[in-house]
N, C-alpha and C positions, 0 to 999 in steps of 0.2 A: 477403905473408905473415908480415911481422914477426919472423920467426925462431923463431916457435915450433916446435919438433921434433914435437909431437904433430898437426901439419897433415897431413892425409892423405887419398887420394880425390879425385875430380874435382868440385871444388866451387871457390868462390872465383874468382880470375883464371883458373885451369885451366878450370873449368867454362864461363866467359866464352869461352874460346877454343874449346871444344869447340861453343858455340852459333854463334859466328863462322864456323867451318870447317864446321859441318855444315848450318848454316840461311842465314845472313847473308850469306856470300860467295857461296854457291851462288845465292841469290836476287839479289843484284847483279850476279853474272855473267850471269844469264839477262836481266836488265832492260840492261843495257849492250850485250849482242849483239843484243836485238830492237833498241834505239835505234838502234845503229850501223849496223845493215843496214836501217833505216827511211831513215836520213839519207842513207846511200851508195845505197840504191835509188832515192830521189828523183832523183838524177842518172844512173841507170842507163845512159840512152840516151848520155850522154858517156862512159861508162866501156867501152862496146862489148860484144863477144861474150866477155869475160874476166869479167863481170857473175856469171854462173851459177854459175862454178867459185869465185869468191871467196865467193859466199853458202854453197855447201858447204863449204869449207873453213873458213870462219869457225864454222859451226855445229859442224862436228867438233872444232875447237879448243876451243868453250865446252863441249861435251859432255865432253870429256877433261878439262877443268879442273874442272868441276864434281865429276865421278867422283874426282878426286883429291881435292879438298878434302872431299868426303863421307868417303873413304877415311880421310884422316888424322883425321878426326873419331871415325870407328868405332874407329881403332886406340888413341887416347887413352883412349876409354870401357872397351874390351875387352880390350886386350893390353897389361897393366900391367907391362912389363918394360923395361928400360933402353934396349933396342934401340930401342923406340918413339919415344923421345925424340929419338936419332939421326935416326931415318926422318922425323919430323915436321919437324924443323929442316931437312932436305934438301928436304922436299916443301913447306915453305914458300918457300923461296927458288925451286924450281923453278915453283911456283904465282906466285911474283912477277913472274919474269922470262920464262919460256918463252913463256906466251901473248902475251903484248904481243909481244916480239921476234919470234915468228913470224909475227905478223899484219902487222907492219911489213915482214918480208922477202917474203912473199907479196905485199902490197900494191905493194910497189916490183917486183915480178917480173910481176905481172899489169897494173900500171898504171903504167909508167915514166914517162909524160908528168905524172904526178903528183907525182913525187919531191919538187920544192920544196915542196909543201902537206904532203907526208907527213913530211918532215924538218924542219918548223916549230920553233921555238924550245920551243915548247910541249911538245915530246916528251920534254924532260929531265923536265919536272914531272912528266908521264905516267909516268915511269920511277920517279922518285923517290919518288912516294907508296907502291906496294908494296913499295920497297927499304926504306922507313924502316918500313913495318909488320913485315916480315920481320925486321928488324934488332930491333925492341922484342920481339916474340915470342919470338925466338932467344934473347936475353939473358934473358928471364923464364925459359924453359924451362931454361937453363943454371944461373941462380943460384937459383932459386926452392927454399925448403925443402919446400913441399908436393910439388912434381915430384920432388924427390929421396928424398921418403918414400914416394911413390906407385909409383913405377917403379922397382921393384927390379933389382938385377945378375941377368942372365939365368942361370938354373940349367937346362943343358941335360940330356936323357935320358941323355948318356952320362956326364955328370958323376954324376947319381944312380947308375947302375951301378957306375961304376969308382971312384968316391969322389973 
């Protein structure tokens, strides 16, 4: 944002974050869920009777994550108060870690015979990608002049009434 104090509104990198949260991330989540279920489903005979439960839980996690991501984009656009920034930072971290860790825990519970495969070293990379993204966007939200100018300190109804 170049340190210009006149930067204000949902544009620039902030606008890009809204597009990422509102469109790109939900689309990616849906595609990843479909691909995951198809690849796991190909071996559903070896997974046994827990496969339908895994399918339902995975879909519920995806719906919750997509809903959360769209909600964060909505807040950034329509609720321009300082509390939105804190909420979005928390939401970014929840979206980065909770779906992945929930999927891992549920997979380990439903398919304990696959623990060695599920806990492969590539899991660290799978966790680090969203952590890096959440870190970058969190730092942007904290340091950006545009964000500081756009999301003002909350003025509650009580403050208006009582001064």
